[in-house]
MARDREN-473878 format. One record per atom (N, C-alpha, C, O): residue in three letters; x, y, z. Coordinates in steps of 0.1 Angstrom, whole numbers, padded with zeros to 4 digits, always signed. Layout:
<rs>
ALAXYZ ...
</rs>
This chain:
<rs>
MET-0145+0477-0373 MET-0132+0470-0370 MET-0135+0458-0361 MET-0129+0447-0363 LYS-0143+0460-0351 LYS-0147+0450-0341 LYS-0153+0438-0348 LYS-0150+0426-0346 PHE-0162+0441-0358 PHE-0169+0431-0366 PHE-0159+0423-0374 PHE-0161+0410-0375 ALA-0149+0429-0380 ALA-0139+0422-0388 ALA-0131+0412-0379 ALA-0128+0401-0383 LYS-0127+0416-0367 LYS-0120+0408-0358 LYS-0128+0396-0354 LYS-0123+0384-0352 GLN-0141+0398-0352 GLN-0150+0387-0348 GLN-0151+0377-0360 GLN-0151+0365-0358 LEU-0152+0382-0372 LEU-0152+0373-0384 LEU-0139+0364-0385 LEU-0140+0353-0388 ILE-0128+0371-0382 ILE-0115+0364-0383 ILE-0115+0353-0372 ILE-0111+0342-0375 ALA-0120+0356-0360 ALA-0120+0347-0349 ALA-0129+0335-0352 ALA-0126+0324-0350 LEU-0141+0338-0358 LEU-0151+0328-0362 LEU-0145+0319-0373 LEU-0147+0307-0373 ALA-0138+0325-0382 ALA-0132+0317-0393 ALA-0121+0307-0387 ALA-0120+0295-0391 ALA-0113+0312-0378 ALA-0103+0304-0371 ALA-0110+0293-0363 ALA-0105+0281-0364 LEU-0120+0296-0356 LEU-0127+0286-0348 LEU-0134+0275-0357 LEU-0134+0264-0353 SER-0139+0280-0368 SER-0146+0270-0377 SER-0136+0260-0383 SER-0139+0249-0385 THR-0124+0265-0385 THR-0113+0256-0390 THR-0110+0246-0379 THR-0108+0234-0382 LEU-0109+0251-0366 LEU-0106+0241-0355 LEU-0118+0233-0352 LEU-0116+0221-0349 GLY-0130+0238-0354 GLY-0142+0231-0351 GLY-0144+0219-0359 GLY-0150+0209-0355 ALA-0139+0219-0371 ALA-0140+0207-0380 ALA-0133+0195-0374 ALA-0137+0184-0375 SER-0121+0198-0367 SER-0114+0187-0361 SER-0121+0182-0348 SER-0119+0171-0344 PHE-0129+0191-0341 PHE-0135+0187-0329 PHE-0149+0182-0331 PHE-0155+0176-0321 SER-0155+0184-0342 SER-0169+0180-0344 SER-0171+0165-0342 SER-0182+0160-0339 ALA-0161+0157-0345 ALA-0162+0142-0343 ALA-0164+0138-0329 ALA-0168+0127-0326 PHE-0161+0147-0319 PHE-0162+0144-0305 PHE-0174+0149-0298 PHE-0177+0145-0287 ALA-0182+0156-0305 ALA-0195+0161-0300 ALA-0207+0156-0307 ALA-0206+0153-0319 GLU-0218+0155-0300 GLU-0230+0150-0306 GLU-0241+0160-0302 GLU-0241+0165-0291 SER-0249+0163-0312 SER-0260+0172-0309 SER-0273+0167-0316 SER-0272+0159-0326 ASP-0284+0172-0312 ASP-0297+0168-0318 ASP-0306+0180-0316 ASP-0307+0186-0306 ILE-0313+0183-0327 ILE-0323+0193-0326 ILE-0336+0189-0332 ILE-0336+0182-0343 ASN-0347+0192-0326 ASN-0360+0189-0331 ASN-0369+0201-0330 ASN-0368+0209-0321 THR-0377+0203-0340 THR-0386+0215-0340 THR-0401+0210-0342 THR-0403+0199-0346 GLY-0410+0219-0339 GLY-0424+0216-0341 GLY-0432+0222-0331 GLY-0427+0227-0320 ALA-0445+0223-0333 ALA-0454+0230-0325 ALA-0460+0220-0314 ALA-0466+0224-0304 ALA-0459+0207-0317 ALA-0466+0197-0308 ALA-0458+0196-0295 ALA-0446+0199-0294 ALA-0465+0192-0284 ALA-0459+0190-0271 ALA-0450+0177-0272 ALA-0452+0169-0281 GLY-0441+0176-0263 GLY-0433+0164-0262 GLY-0421+0163-0270 GLY-0416+0153-0274 LEU-0416+0175-0274 LEU-0403+0175-0282 LEU-0392+0171-0272 LEU-0392+0175-0261 SER-0382+0164-0278 SER-0370+0161-0270 SER-0358+0161-0279 SER-0359+0159-0291 ALA-0347+0162-0273 ALA-0334+0161-0280 ALA-0325+0152-0272 ALA-0325+0152-0260 ILE-0317+0145-0279 ILE-0308+0135-0272 ILE-0294+0138-0277 ILE-0291+0139-0289 ALA-0284+0138-0267 ALA-0270+0138-0270 ALA-0263+0129-0261 ALA-0267+0128-0249 ARG-0252+0123-0265 ARG-0245+0114-0257 ARG-0231+0119-0254 ARG-0226+0127-0262 LEU-0225+0114-0243 LEU-0211+0118-0240 LEU-0204+0106-0235 LEU-0209+0098-0226 ASP-0193+0103-0241 ASP-0184+0092-0237 ASP-0176+0096-0225 ASP-0171+0107-0224 VAL-0175+0087-0215 VAL-0167+0090-0203 VAL-0157+0079-0201 VAL-0159+0067-0203 ARG-0145+0083-0197 ARG-0134+0074-0196 ARG-0126+0077-0183 ARG-0123+0089-0181 VAL-0123+0067-0175 VAL-0114+0068-0164 VAL-0102+0059-0166 VAL-0104+0047-0168 THR-0090+0065-0164 THR-0078+0057-0166 THR-0072+0055-0152 THR-0069+0065-0145 VAL-0071+0043-0147 VAL-0066+0040-0134 VAL-0052+0033-0136 VAL-0051+0023-0143 PRO-0042+0039-0129 PRO-0029+0032-0131 PRO-0028+0019-0123 PRO-0035+0018-0113 ARG-0019+0011-0127 ARG-0017-0002-0119 ARG-0008+0002-0107 ARG+0003+0009-0110 ILE-0011-0001-0095 ILE-0003+0003-0084 ILE-0001-0009-0074 ILE-0008-0019-0074 ILE+0009-0007-0066 ILE+0012-0016-0054 ILE+0016-0007-0043 ILE+0024+0002-0045 TYR+0009-0008-0032 TYR+0012+0000-0020 TYR+0014-0009-0008 TYR+0007-0018-0006 LEU+0025-0006+0000 LEU+0028-0014+0012 LEU+0031-0004+0023 LEU+0039+0005+0021 GLN+0025-0006+0034 GLN+0028+0001+0046 GLN+0030-0009+0058 GLN+0022-0017+0060 VAL+0042-0007+0065 VAL+0044-0014+0077 VAL+0050-0004+0087 VAL+0061+0000+0086 GLY+0042+0000+0097 GLY+0046+0010+0106 GLY+0037+0022+0105 GLY+0027+0022+0099 THR+0042+0033+0111 THR+0035+0045+0111 THR+0035+0051+0097 THR+0043+0048+0089 GLY+0026+0060+0094 GLY+0025+0066+0081 GLY+0011+0070+0078 GLY+0002+0066+0085 THR+0009+0076+0067 THR-0004+0080+0062 THR-0006+0072+0049 THR+0003+0071+0041 ALA-0018+0068+0047 ALA-0021+0060+0035 ALA-0016+0067+0022 ALA-0019+0079+0021 PHE-0010+0060+0014 PHE-0005+0065+0000 PHE+0004+0076+0000 PHE+0005+0085-0009 THR+0013+0077+0011 THR+0024+0087+0010 THR+0037+0079+0013 THR+0036+0069+0021 ASP+0047+0083+0007 ASP+0060+0077+0010 ASP+0066+0082+0023 ASP+0067+0095+0025 VAL+0069+0074+0033 VAL+0074+0078+0045 VAL+0088+0071+0047 VAL+0089+0059+0045 THR+0098+0078+0049 THR+0111+0072+0050 THR+0116+0068+0064 THR+0126+0062+0066 THR+0107+0071+0074 THR+0111+0067+0088 THR+0108+0052+0089 THR+0097+0048+0086 VAL+0118+0045+0095 VAL+0116+0031+0097 VAL+0113+0030+0112 VAL+0121+0033+0121 ASP+0101+0024+0116 ASP+0098+0022+0130 ASP+0107+0011+0135 ASP+0113+0003+0128 ARG+0107+0011+0149 ARG+0115+0000+0155 ARG+0107-0006+0166 ARG+0099+0001+0173 VAL+0109-0019+0168 VAL+0102-0026+0179 VAL+0113-0030+0189 VAL+0123-0036+0185 ASP+0111-0025+0201 ASP+0121-0028+0212 ASP+0116-0038+0222 ASP+0104-0038+0225 PHE+0125-0047+0226 PHE+0122-0057+0236 PHE+0132-0054+0248 PHE+0144-0054+0246 THR+0127-0052+0260 THR+0135-0049+0271 THR+0133-0060+0282 THR+0122-0062+0286 LEU+0144-0067+0285 LEU+0143-0078+0295 LEU+0147-0074+0308 LEU+0157-0066+0310 GLY+0140-0078+0319 GLY+0145-0077+0332 GLY+0155-0088+0336 GLY+0156-0098+0329 ALA+0163-0086+0346 ALA+0173-0096+0350 ALA+0167-0110+0352 ALA+0173-0119+0348 ALA+0155-0110+0358 ALA+0149-0124+0360 ALA+0143-0130+0348 ALA+0140-0142+0348 ASP+0142-0122+0337 ASP+0136-0127+0325 ASP+0146-0134+0315 ASP+0142-0142+0307 VAL+0159-0131+0317 VAL+0169-0136+0307 VAL+0168-0152+0306 VAL+0171-0159+0316 GLY+0165-0157+0294 GLY+0165-0171+0292 GLY+0154-0178+0299 GLY+0154-0191+0300 SER+0144-0171+0305 SER+0134-0178+0313 SER+0123-0185+0305 SER+0115-0193+0310 GLY+0122-0182+0292 GLY+0112-0188+0284 GLY+0099-0179+0284 GLY+0089-0182+0278 LEU+0099-0169+0293 LEU+0088-0160+0293 LEU+0088-0150+0281 LEU+0098-0143+0280 ALA+0078-0151+0273 ALA+0078-0142+0261 ALA+0077-0128+0265 ALA+0070-0124+0274 ILE+0085-0119+0258 ILE+0086-0105+0261 ILE+0079-0098+0250 ILE+0083-0099+0238 ALA+0069-0090+0253 ALA+0062-0082+0243 ALA+0071-0070+0238 ALA+0078-0064+0246 GLY+0071-0068+0225 GLY+0078-0057+0219 GLY+0070-0044+0220 GLY+0057-0044+0220 VAL+0077-0033+0220 VAL+0070-0020+0220 VAL+0076-0012+0208 VAL+0088-0011+0206 SER+0066-0008+0199 SER+0070-0001+0187 SER+0072+0014+0190 SER+0064+0020+0197 THR+0082+0020+0184 THR+0085+0034+0185 THR+0073+0042+0179 THR+0071+0054+0183 GLY+0066+0036+0170 GLY+0055+0043+0164 GLY+0041+0039+0169 GLY+0031+0042+0163 GLY+0041+0032+0180 GLY+0028+0027+0186 GLY+0025+0014+0179 GLY+0034+0006+0176 ALA+0013+0011+0176 ALA+0009-0001+0169 ALA+0015-0001+0155 ALA+0017+0009+0149 VAL+0019-0013+0151 VAL+0026-0015+0138 VAL+0014-0017+0128 VAL+0010-0029+0126 THR+0011-0007+0121 THR+0000-0008+0111 THR+0006-0014+0098 THR+0017-0011+0094 ALA-0001-0024+0092 ALA+0003-0030+0080 ALA-0008-0030+0070 ALA-0020-0033+0073 ARG-0005-0026+0057 ARG-0015-0026+0047 ARG-0008-0029+0033 ARG+0002-0024+0030 VAL-0015-0037+0025 VAL-0011-0040+0012 VAL-0023-0037+0003 VAL-0034-0041+0005 LEU-0021-0029-0007 LEU-0031-0025-0017 LEU-0025-0027-0031 LEU-0015-0020-0034 GLY-0031-0035-0039 GLY-0026-0037-0053 GLY-0039-0039-0062 GLY-0049-0045-0058 ASN-0038-0034-0074 ASN-0049-0035-0083 ASN-0046-0042-0096 ASN-0052-0039-0106 GLY-0037-0051-0095 GLY-0033-0059-0107 GLY-0034-0074-0106 GLY-0026-0081-0113 GLY-0042-0079-0097 GLY-0043-0093-0095 GLY-0037-0097-0081 GLY-0035-0089-0073 ASN-0034-0110-0080 ASN-0028-0115-0068 ASN-0015-0108-0065 ASN-0007-0104-0074 VAL-0012-0107-0052 VAL+0001-0100-0047 VAL+0009-0110-0039 VAL+0003-0118-0031 THR+0022-0111-0042 THR+0031-0119-0033 THR+0036-0110-0022 THR+0039-0098-0024 PHE+0036-0116-0010 PHE+0040-0108+0002 PHE+0050-0116+0010 PHE+0048-0128+0013 SER+0061-0110+0013 SER+0072-0117+0020 SER+0079-0107+0030 SER+0078-0095+0030 ALA+0086-0114+0040 ALA+0094-0107+0050 ALA+0107-0114+0051 ALA+0107-0126+0053 VAL+0118-0107+0051 VAL+0131-0113+0053 VAL+0139-0105+0062 VAL+0140-0093+0061 GLY+0145-0112+0072 GLY+0153-0105+0082 GLY+0168-0105+0077 GLY+0172-0112+0069 THR+0175-0095+0083 THR+0189-0094+0080 THR+0196-0108+0082 THR+0193-0115+0091 VAL+0206-0111+0074 VAL+0213-0123+0074 VAL+0220-0125+0088 VAL+0226-0116+0093 GLY+0218-0137+0093 GLY+0224-0140+0106 GLY+0216-0136+0118 GLY+0220-0139+0130 GLY+0204-0131+0116 GLY+0195-0128+0127 GLY+0198-0114+0133 GLY+0204-0105+0126 LEU+0194-0112+0146 LEU+0197-0100+0153 LEU+0211-0101+0158 LEU+0214-0111+0165 THR+0220-0091+0157 THR+0234-0093+0161 THR+0238-0082+0171 THR+0233-0071+0171 ASN+0248-0087+0179 ASN+0255-0078+0189 ASN+0270-0082+0188 ASN+0274-0091+0195 GLY+0276-0076+0178 GLY+0290-0081+0175 GLY+0290-0094+0169 GLY+0284-0096+0159 THR+0296-0104+0176 THR+0295-0118+0171 THR+0284-0126+0177 THR+0282-0137+0173 GLN+0277-0121+0186 GLN+0266-0128+0193 GLN+0253-0126+0184 GLN+0251-0115+0178 THR+0244-0136+0184 THR+0232-0135+0175 THR+0220-0140+0183 THR+0221-0149+0192 ILE+0209-0135+0179 ILE+0196-0141+0182 ILE+0189-0144+0169 ILE+0187-0135+0161 PRO+0185-0157+0167 PRO+0178-0160+0154 PRO+0165-0154+0153 PRO+0158-0151+0163 TRP+0161-0152+0140 TRP+0148-0146+0138 TRP+0136-0154+0143 TRP+0125-0149+0145 SER+0139-0167+0144 SER+0128-0176+0149 SER+0124-0172+0163 SER+0113-0176+0168 GLN+0132-0164+0171 GLN+0128-0160+0184 GLN+0119-0148+0184 GLN+0113-0144+0194 ILE+0117-0142+0172 ILE+0108-0130+0171 ILE+0095-0136+0165 ILE+0095-0140+0154 VAL+0084-0135+0173 VAL+0072-0141+0169 VAL+0061-0130+0166 VAL+0057-0123+0176 PRO+0057-0128+0154 PRO+0047-0118+0151 PRO+0033-0123+0154 PRO+0030-0135+0154 ALA+0024-0114+0157 ALA+0010-0117+0159 ALA+0002-0107+0152 ALA+0006-0095+0150 VAL-0010-0111+0148 VAL-0019-0102+0140 VAL-0031-0099+0149 VAL-0037-0107+0155 THR-0035-0086+0149 THR-0047-0081+0157 THR-0056-0075+0147 THR-0054-0065+0141 GLY-0068-0082+0145 GLY-0078-0077+0135 GLY-0073-0077+0121 GLY-0061-0080+0118 GLY-0082-0074+0112 GLY-0078-0073+0098 GLY-0077-0086+0091 GLY-0080-0096+0097 THR-0071-0085+0079 THR-0070-0097+0071 THR-0056-0100+0066 THR-0054-0111+0060 LEU-0047-0092+0069 LEU-0033-0094+0064 LEU-0025-0102+0073 LEU-0021-0098+0084 VAL-0022-0114+0069 VAL-0014-0124+0077 VAL+0000-0120+0076 VAL+0005-0116+0066 HIS+0008-0121+0087 HIS+0022-0118+0087 HIS+0030-0130+0081 HIS+0028-0141+0085 PRO+0038-0127+0071 PRO+0046-0138+0064 PRO+0057-0142+0074 PRO+0061-0134+0082 ALA+0062-0154+0072 ALA+0073-0159+0080 ALA+0085-0150+0077 ALA+0087-0146+0066 ILE+0093-0147+0087 ILE+0105-0139+0085 ILE+0116-0147+0080 ILE+0127-0148+0086 SER+0114-0153+0068 SER+0123-0163+0062 SER+0126-0159+0048 SER+0134-0165+0041 GLY+0118-0150+0042 GLY+0118-0147+0028 GLY+0108-0155+0020 GLY+0106-0152+0008 ALA+0102-0165+0026 ALA+0092-0173+0019 ALA+0080-0164+0016 ALA+0076-0157+0026 SER+0075-0164+0004 SER+0064-0155+0002 SER+0050-0162+0003 SER+0049-0174+0000 SER+0040-0154+0006 SER+0027-0159+0006 SER+0019-0152-0005 SER+0024-0141-0009 THR+0008-0157-0009 THR+0000-0151-0020 THR-0012-0145-0014 THR-0020-0152-0007 LEU-0014-0132-0016 LEU-0026-0125-0012 LEU-0036-0126-0024 LEU-0033-0120-0035 THR-0047-0132-0022 THR-0056-0134-0033 THR-0065-0122-0036 THR-0071-0116-0027 ALA-0065-0118-0049 ALA-0072-0107-0053 ALA-0087-0110-0055 ALA-0091-0121-0058 VAL-0095-0100-0052 VAL-0110-0101-0054 VAL-0113-0090-0064 VAL-0110-0078-0062 ALA-0118-0094-0076 ALA-0121-0085-0087 ALA-0108-0078-0091 ALA-0108-0066-0094 ASN-0097-0085-0090 ASN-0083-0080-0094 ASN-0077-0070-0084 ASN-0067-0064-0087 VAL-0083-0069-0072 VAL-0078-0060-0062 VAL-0075-0067-0049 VAL-0083-0076-0044 VAL-0063-0064-0043 VAL-0060-0069-0030 VAL-0060-0056-0021 VAL-0052-0046-0024 ASN-0067-0056-0011 ASN-0068-0045-0001 ASN-0069-0051+0013 ASN-0080-0053+0018 GLN-0058-0054+0019 GLN-0057-0061+0032 GLN-0049-0052+0042 GLN-0039-0046+0038 SER-0054-0052+0054 SER-0047-0045+0064 SER-0049-0051+0078 SER-0058-0060+0079 THR-0040-0048+0087 THR-0041-0053+0101 THR-0032-0045+0110 THR-0026-0035+0105 THR-0030-0050+0122 THR-0020-0044+0131 THR-0011-0056+0136 THR-0016-0066+0140 TYR+0002-0054+0135 TYR+0011-0064+0140 TYR+0016-0060+0153 TYR+0018-0049+0157 SER+0019-0071+0161 SER+0026-0070+0174 SER+0037-0081+0174 SER+0035-0090+0166 PHE+0046-0080+0182 PHE+0057-0089+0182 PHE+0061-0093+0196 PHE+0061-0085+0205 ASN+0065-0106+0198 ASN+0070-0111+0210 ASN+0084-0117+0208 ASN+0087-0122+0197 TYR+0093-0116+0218 TYR+0106-0122+0218 TYR+0104-0135+0226 TYR+0101-0134+0238 SER+0106-0146+0220 SER+0104-0159+0227 SER+0112-0161+0240 SER+0108-0167+0249 ASN+0125-0157+0239 ASN+0133-0157+0251 ASN+0136-0171+0256 ASN+0136-0173+0269 THR+0138-0180+0247 THR+0139-0194+0252 THR+0154-0198+0255 THR+0156-0209+0260 SER+0163-0189+0251 SER+0177-0192+0254 SER+0184-0180+0261 SER+0181-0169+0258 ALA+0193-0183+0270 ALA+0201-0172+0276 ALA+0211-0168+0266 ALA+0218-0176+0260 VAL+0212-0155+0264 VAL+0222-0149+0255 VAL+0230-0139+0262 VAL+0227-0134+0272 ALA+0242-0136+0256 ALA+0251-0126+0262 ALA+0245-0112+0263 ALA+0236-0109+0255 ALA+0249-0105+0273 ALA+0244-0091+0275 ALA+0247-0082+0263 ALA+0257-0085+0256 GLY+0239-0073+0260 GLY+0241-0063+0249 GLY+0228-0060+0242 GLY+0218-0065+0245 THR+0230-0051+0232 THR+0218-0047+0224 THR+0220-0054+0210 THR+0230-0052+0203 TYR+0210-0062+0207 TYR+0210-0069+0194 TYR+0201-0062+0184 TYR+0190-0058+0187 ASN+0206-0060+0172 ASN+0199-0053+0162 ASN+0198-0061+0149 ASN+0206-0069+0146 GLY+0187-0059+0142 GLY+0184-0065+0129 GLY+0173-0057+0123 GLY+0166-0049+0129 GLN+0170-0060+0110 GLN+0160-0053+0103 GLN+0152-0063+0094 GLN+0158-0072+0088 VAL+0139-0062+0094 VAL+0130-0070+0085 VAL+0126-0062+0074 VAL+0122-0050+0075 THR+0128-0067+0062 THR+0124-0060+0049 THR+0112-0068+0044 THR+0112-0080+0041 TYR+0101-0060+0043 TYR+0088-0066+0037 TYR+0087-0062+0022 TYR+0092-0051+0018 THR+0082-0071+0014 THR+0080-0069+0000 THR+0067-0073-0004 THR+0063-0084-0002 ALA+0059-0064-0011 ALA+0047-0068-0018 ALA+0049-0066-0033 ALA+0054-0055-0037 ALA+0046-0076-0041 ALA+0049-0075-0055 ALA+0037-0080-0063 ALA+0030-0090-0060 LEU+0035-0073-0074 LEU+0025-0078-0085 LEU+0033-0085-0095 LEU+0044-0080-0100 PRO+0028-0096-0100 PRO+0035-0104-0111 PRO+0035-0096-0124 PRO+0041-0100-0133 
</rs>
């Protein structure tokens, strides 16, 4: 009975094997002489998806993080409108920025909320927020929506840096807390 089940299984496999035989290669050589060899080849394929990845702020590479970091500027009474640039402090520490794309050149832009930073009807223009780059290769785009092109090398863009921000503080403004948000966009054509 066991032998009959094995024959049925072999018959089923031989039927399937006919469709798989085109994917396998084998070679056999016989003989009494030294130096026999057999050769078989295997095709290998790696499929890489086209991706675009953008990180601005805290996070871990290649994970979606929904927390939006914030940069705070706190002025002392003597600082208001003094022209003394005030350094921003990020809630997540250093503002890490990274763009990774594997489909050619990437366009990179930053646009602030319309009207600048607002406190009711009072505003601070985005031109008062000055980004700086520390290390790395990723230049900060103007906070105007104008895009820059990140040039691909071998069809890959992989640039990163750390951003910091200063408030120019060149004009006296009304007391209050001014809020705005910058939206960064990295895009493959």
